C-alpha positions in Angstrom: -4.9 -51.7 -26.0 -1.5 -51.9 -27.7 1.5 -49.6 -27.1 4.9 -49.4 -28.7 7.8 -46.9 -28.9 6.4 -45.3 -32.0 2.6 -45.1 -31.7 -0.4 -45.5 -29.5 -3.7 -47.1 -30.4 -6.7 -45.1 -29.0 -10.3 -46.0 -29.8 -9.1 -48.0 -32.9 -6.9 -45.2 -34.3 -3.1 -45.3 -34.4 -1.4 -42.0 -33.6 2.1 -41.8 -34.9 4.7 -39.9 -33.0 4.6 -36.2 -33.9 7.4 -33.6 -33.6 8.0 -32.4 -30.1 6.6 -28.9 -29.5 9.8 -26.9 -29.2 8.2 -23.9 -27.5 6.6 -26.2 -24.9 9.9 -27.8 -24.1 11.7 -24.5 -23.8 9.0 -23.2 -21.4 9.6 -26.1 -19.1 13.4 -25.7 -19.1 13.2 -21.9 -18.6 10.9 -22.5 -15.6 13.6 -24.6 -14.0 16.3 -22.1 -14.7 14.1 -19.4 -13.1 13.5 -21.6 -10.1 17.3 -21.8 -9.5 17.5 -18.0 -9.3 14.9 -17.7 -6.6 14.5 -19.1 -3.1 11.6 -19.1 -0.6 12.5 -17.9 2.9 10.7 -18.8 6.1 10.3 -17.0 9.4 12.1 -19.7 11.3 14.6 -22.0 9.7 14.4 -24.5 12.5 10.6 -24.7 12.1 11.1 -25.3 8.5 13.7 -28.0 9.3 11.2 -29.7 11.6 8.5 -29.6 8.9 11.1 -31.1 6.5 11.9 -34.0 8.8 8.2 -34.8 9.3 7.7 -34.7 5.5 10.7 -36.9 4.9 9.3 -39.6 7.2 5.7 -39.2 6.1 6.7 -39.5 2.4 9.1 -42.4 3.0 12.4 -40.7 2.4 13.7 -41.4 5.8 12.6 -44.1 8.3 15.0 -43.5 11.1 13.8 -42.4 14.5 17.2 -40.8 15.1 18.2 -38.5 12.3 21.0 -36.0 12.2 22.9 -34.3 9.4 25.1 -37.0 8.0 24.0 -39.8 10.2 20.8 -41.5 8.8 20.1 -44.9 10.1 17.9 -46.0 7.2 16.1 -44.8 4.2 12.6 -45.4 2.9 11.9 -46.2 -0.8 12.0 -42.6 -2.0 15.1 -41.8 0.0 16.9 -44.9 -1.2 16.2 -43.9 -4.8 17.4 -40.3 -4.2 20.6 -41.7 -2.6 21.1 -44.1 -5.5 20.7 -41.2 -8.0 23.2 -39.1 -6.0 25.7 -42.0 -6.0 25.2 -42.5 -9.8 25.9 -38.8 -10.5 29.0 -38.8 -8.3 30.4 -41.9 -10.1 29.6 -40.4 -13.5 31.3 -37.2 -12.6 34.4 -38.7 -11.0 34.9 -42.0 -12.9 32.9 -42.4 -16.1 33.7 -38.9 -17.5 37.5 -39.1 -16.9 40.3 -41.0 -18.6 42.7 -41.9 -15.7 40.2 -42.7 -12.9 39.4 -46.3 -12.2 36.9 -47.9 -9.8 37.9 -50.3 -7.1 36.3 -52.3 -4.3 38.1 -52.9 -1.0 37.3 -54.8 2.2 35.4 -53.2 5.2 38.2 -54.7 7.4 41.6 -53.2 6.8 44.3 -55.5 5.5 47.1 -53.2 6.7 47.3 -52.1 10.3 46.9 -48.4 10.9 49.6 -46.3 12.5 50.5 -46.7 16.1 49.3 -43.2 17.1 46.0 -43.5 15.1 42.8 -44.6 16.8 40.9 -47.5 15.2 37.6 -49.2 15.4 37.8 -52.9 16.4 35.4 -55.8 15.9 35.6 -58.1 18.9 33.9 -61.4 19.8 31.7 -60.5 22.8 31.8 -64.1 24.1 35.6 -64.0 24.4 35.3 -60.6 26.0 32.9 -62.0 28.6 35.1 -65.0 29.3 38.0 -62.8 30.2 35.8 -60.6 32.5 34.3 -63.6 34.3 37.5 -65.5 34.7 38.3 -64.7 38.4 41.6 -66.6 38.3 43.2 -64.1 36.1 45.5 -61.5 37.7 45.3 -57.9 36.6 48.4 -58.3 34.5 47.0 -61.5 32.8 43.7 -59.8 32.2 45.4 -56.8 30.5 47.4 -59.2 28.4 44.3 -61.2 27.4 42.5 -58.0 26.3 45.6 -56.9 24.3 45.6 -60.3 22.5 41.9 -60.0 21.9 42.3 -56.5 20.4 45.2 -57.8 18.2 43.0 -60.6 16.8 40.0 -58.4 16.3 39.2 -56.9 12.9 39.8 -53.2 12.2 36.9 -51.4 10.6 37.7 -48.8 8.0 37.0 -45.2 9.0 37.4 -44.1 5.4 38.1 -45.6 2.0 41.5 -44.0 1.5 43.7 -46.8 2.9 42.0 -49.5 0.8 42.8 -47.6 -2.4 46.4 -47.0 -1.3 46.7 -50.8 -0.7 45.8 -51.3 -4.4 48.2 -48.6 -5.7 51.0 -50.9 -6.8 48.6 -53.3 -8.5 46.9 -50.5 -10.3 50.2 -48.8 -11.2 50.9 -51.7 -13.6 47.5 -51.0 -15.3 48.6 -47.5 -16.3 52.1 -48.6 -17.2 53.6 -46.8 -14.2 52.4 -43.4 -15.6 51.3 -40.6 -13.3 48.8 -39.1 -12.6 45.9 -41.5 -12.1 43.2 -42.0 -9.5 41.3 -44.8 -7.8 37.6 -44.2 -6.8 35.3 -46.1 -4.6 31.9 -45.8 -3.0 31.1 -47.8 0.1 30.3 -47.9 3.8 32.8 -46.6 6.3 32.5 -46.4 10.1 32.7 -43.2 12.1 32.8 -42.9 15.9 30.4 -40.5 17.3 29.2 -39.2 20.7 25.4 -39.0 21.3 24.2 -37.0 24.2 21.4 -38.8 26.1 19.3 -38.1 29.2 20.7 -39.3 32.5 24.1 -39.7 31.1 26.9 -37.4 29.8 27.5 -39.3 26.5 27.4 -42.6 24.8 30.1 -43.6 22.3 28.7 -45.1 19.2 29.6 -46.1 15.7 27.7 -44.7 12.6 27.6 -46.3 9.2 28.4 -43.6 6.6 28.1 -44.0 2.8 31.4 -42.6 1.7 32.6 -41.6 -1.8 36.3 -41.5 -2.3 38.8 -40.5 -4.9 42.5 -41.1 -4.2 44.6 -39.2 -6.8 48.3 -40.1 -7.3 50.5 -37.4 -8.8 54.0 -36.1 -8.7 54.9 -33.9 -5.8 55.6 -31.0 -8.1 52.0 -30.9 -9.4 50.1 -32.1 -6.2 49.2 -28.5 -5.2 47.8 -27.8 -8.6 45.8 -31.0 -8.6 44.4 -30.1 -5.1 43.2 -26.8 -6.4 41.7 -28.5 -9.5 39.7 -31.0 -7.6 38.4 -28.3 -5.1 37.1 -26.3 -8.1 35.6 -29.4 -9.8 33.9 -30.7 -6.7 32.4 -27.4 -5.6 31.0 -26.9 -9.0 29.5 -30.4 -8.9 27.8 -29.9 -5.6 26.3 -26.6 -6.6 25.1 -28.0 -10.0 22.2 -29.8 -8.4 21.2 -27.1 -5.9 18.3 -24.6 -6.0 20.5 -22.4 -3.8 24.1 -23.0 -5.0 25.5 -20.4 -2.6 24.7 -22.6 0.4 27.6 -24.8 -0.7 30.8 -23.1 0.3 34.5 -24.0 0.6 36.9 -23.3 3.4 40.5 -24.2 4.5 40.7 -27.4 6.4 43.3 -29.3 8.4 42.7 -32.8 9.8 43.9 -34.3 13.1 47.1 -35.5 11.5 48.0 -32.1 10.2 47.1 -32.7 6.5 45.9 -29.5 4.9 43.4 -28.9 2.2 39.8 -27.6 1.7 36.4 -28.7 3.0 33.2 -28.2 1.1 30.3 -27.3 3.4 26.6 -27.1 3.2 24.9 -24.4 5.3 22.2 -26.4 7.2 19.7 -24.5 9.4 21.6 -25.8 12.3 25.0 -24.7 11.0 27.5 -25.7 8.3 28.5 -29.3 7.9 31.2 -30.8 5.6 29.9 -32.8 2.6 33.3 -33.4 1.1 36.9 -32.9 2.1 39.9 -32.6 -0.3 43.3 -33.1 1.3 47.0 -33.3 0.2 48.2 -36.3 2.1 51.8 -36.3 0.8 53.4 -39.7 0.5 53.7 -40.7 4.2 50.7 -43.1 4.2 51.7 -44.6 0.9 55.2 -45.4 2.2 53.7 -46.7 5.4 51.3 -49.1 3.7 53.9 -50.4 1.3 56.6 -50.7 4.1 58.8 -47.9 2.8 59.7 -49.7 -0.4 60.3 -46.5 -2.5 61.4 -48.4 -5.6 58.2 -50.5 -5.7 55.9 -47.5 -5.5 57.7 -45.2 -8.0 55.7 -43.9 -11.0 56.7 -42.1 -14.1 56.4 -38.3 -14.2 57.6 -37.5 -17.7 61.1 -39.1 -17.9 61.6 -39.2 -14.1 60.6 -41.9 -11.7 59.1 -40.4 -8.5 57.3 -41.4 -5.4 53.8 -39.9 -5.8 51.9 -37.7 -3.5 48.3 -38.5 -2.6 45.4 -36.1 -3.0 42.2 -37.5 -1.4 38.6 -36.5 -2.1 36.3 -37.9 0.6 32.6 -37.3 0.4 29.8 -38.1 2.9 26.9 -39.0 0.6 24.4 -39.4 3.5 25.1 -35.8 4.5 24.8 -35.0 0.8 21.3 -36.4 0.7 20.3 -34.4 3.7 21.8 -31.3 2.1 19.8 -31.7 -1.1 16.6 -32.4 0.8 17.1 -29.1 2.8 18.0 -27.2 -0.3 14.9 -28.4 -2.3 12.3 -27.9 0.5 10.1 -24.9 -0.1 6.9 -23.6 1.5 4.6 -21.8 -0.9 1.1 -20.4 -0.9 -1.6 -22.7 -2.2 -5.1 -21.9 -3.3 -6.2 -25.3 -2.2 -4.9 -24.8 1.4 -5.6 -21.1 1.7 -8.7 -21.5 3.8 -6.8 -23.8 6.2 -4.0 -21.2 6.5 -1.4 -23.7 5.4 1.4 -23.7 2.9 2.1 -26.0 0.0 5.1 -28.1 0.9 7.2 -29.1 -2.1 10.5 -30.8 -2.7 12.0 -29.1 -5.8 14.7 -31.8 -6.2 16.9 -31.5 -9.3 15.6 -33.6 -12.2 18.7 -35.8 -12.2 18.3 -36.6 -8.5 14.5 -36.7 -8.1 13.5 -40.3 -7.1 10.3 -40.1 -9.2 10.2 -38.2 -12.4 6.5 -38.5 -13.3 3.2 -39.7 -11.8 0.4 -41.1 -14.0 -3.2 -40.6 -13.0 -6.6 -41.2 -14.6 -9.1 -38.4 -15.1 -12.7 -38.7 -16.1 -13.6 -41.5 -18.5 -14.0 -45.3 -18.8 -11.8 -46.7 -16.0 -10.7 -49.9 -17.8 -9.6 -48.2 -21.0 -7.9 -45.4 -19.2 -6.0 -47.8 -17.0 -4.8 -49.7 -20.1 -3.5 -46.5 -21.6 -1.7 -45.6 -18.3 -0.2 -49.1 -18.1 1.1 -48.8 -21.7 2.7 -45.4 -21.1 4.0 -46.5 -17.7 5.8 -49.5 -19.2 7.3 -47.4 -22.1 8.7 -44.9 -19.6 10.1 -47.6 -17.3 11.8 -49.3 -20.3 13.7 -46.1 -20.9 14.8 -45.7 -17.3 12.3 -43.0 -16.3 11.0 -43.6 -12.7 7.2 -43.6 -12.7 4.7 -43.4 -9.8 1.7 -45.6 -10.9 -1.1 -43.3 -9.5 -3.6 -45.2 -11.8 -3.3 -48.2 -9.5 -4.3 -46.4 -6.3 -7.6 -47.5 -4.8 -8.2 -44.5 -2.5 -10.2 -41.8 -4.2 -8.6 -38.4 -4.0 -9.2 -35.1 -5.9 -6.6 -34.1 -8.4 -5.6 -31.1 -6.2 -4.9 -33.5 -3.3 -2.9 -35.8 -5.5 -0.8 -32.9 -6.7 -0.1 -31.7 -3.2 1.0 -35.3 -2.3 3.2 -35.5 -5.4 4.8 -32.1 -4.6 5.8 -33.5 -1.2 7.3 -36.6 -2.9 9.3 -34.4 -5.3 7.6 -35.8 -8.4 8.5 -33.5 -11.3 5.5 -34.0 -13.6 2.0 -35.2 -13.1 0.3 -36.6 -16.2 -3.5 -37.0 -16.3 -5.0 -39.3 -18.9 -8.7 -38.8 -19.4 -11.5 -39.4 -21.9 -10.0 -36.6 -24.2 -6.9 -38.8 -24.4 -9.0 -41.6 -25.9 -10.5 -39.2 -28.4 -7.4 -37.3 -29.6 -4.3 -38.5 -27.7 -3.8 -35.4 -25.7 -2.7 -35.6 -22.0 -2.5 -32.9 -19.4 1.0 -32.4 -17.9 1.5 -30.5 -14.7 4.9 -29.1 -13.7 5.8 -29.4 -10.0 7.9 -26.2 -9.9 5.5 -23.9 -11.7 2.2 -25.7 -11.1 1.4 -24.8 -14.7 -0.6 -27.3 -16.8 0.2 -27.9 -20.5 -1.3 -30.1 -23.2 0.9 -32.7 -24.9 0.3 -35.6 -27.3 0.8 -38.9 -25.5 3.2 -40.2 -28.1 5.6 -37.3 -27.2 5.7 -37.8 -23.5 8.7 -40.1 -23.4 10.8 -37.9 -25.7 9.9 -34.8 -23.8 10.8 -36.3 -20.4 14.2 -37.6 -21.6 15.1 -34.3 -23.2 14.0 -32.4 -20.1 16.2 -34.5 -17.8 19.1 -34.3 -20.2 18.8 -30.5 -20.5 18.6 -30.0 -16.7 21.9 -31.9 -16.3 23.6 -29.3 -18.4 22.3 -26.2 -16.6 
């Protein structure tokens, strides 16, 4: 069996690529548009949330035994791919599609100390800590001094990505020839303190790793409020873009512990609303603090004037974002297959740009070896074009097509393609849509083009 980007050879006949069926493509796109306008309600949101958590662990989205909104210890293969897709879309929206935003990478340990009144997370050598505790010769005063010295030497973990970008401000200012405004973006791990309630104890203080997405925007003070409003609008539209229920993403006034004001973008989880992104006007206090009050050094050009810029920060929690889109995409629907068992079809209707797997390939009736060769050729072509494929043709456990479709629905797979003996005869495959469960016929040579156009079109809805 030979396969290329332009033709397939089936039973000795080469089938050239034919023109994509426009009506077929439009039907698929319209089905997704209709899906966004409807939502499936359940009797109990908390019962649905419990079903979702079970599904996410059974289908290898999440592997953590302790899962809360925004604090996910670890991801399975599908969850990791979903998160990577979300990161890619965030970066594309904030950095790649804008002229004056540049990506940076900063250390997990802060180079510049935080303010005196600001709490910080320290990394300490436990052996030195134990030595101080066990040293009975130390007086109370000496022990306190030893602890203070140990804290001073310990590394300070970042609680957000803002300070690292501010530290790179002067260096980046030269890149843009001192011209304002511009922004520095970064995605990385930050560390947040949390309190976990446990049995037989009031609370346990812990530190959670959070995948944060940050944009630090430097602009003149006279335009900082306008930029704050601009980024609030842009970011709210972005979060809603990938949602089945866009109205669950809302905005509200916000003020942090230091008195900085702005707007928080929330998602309405069944357990209550949680912030997925916060946009704040930080003024210039932190910028002056990090650069030791050197106003001349940090001045940028605003038109003909040299000014000390204000900082507008956009800080997103992508772990909580993953959970938001999992909740948003989870639906319970009636199924003819499960009707006798009084169960619902569980499906993750994840947006095509975020779905970890776009298509699953399976073999129908026909000669196994030849069908597997056709599947492998199509699979490789799709992978070469960046389309994530589930190789169902390699599975050894026999399952009916209905059971496979139920499994793929729970995995969020958008399309299921069945290659059978009719494919060997005339090149036609059966393509099933996750969201509508409708089955269509398509020539195998058009599968790649169709999937690429479908995903591109969904990104513009």
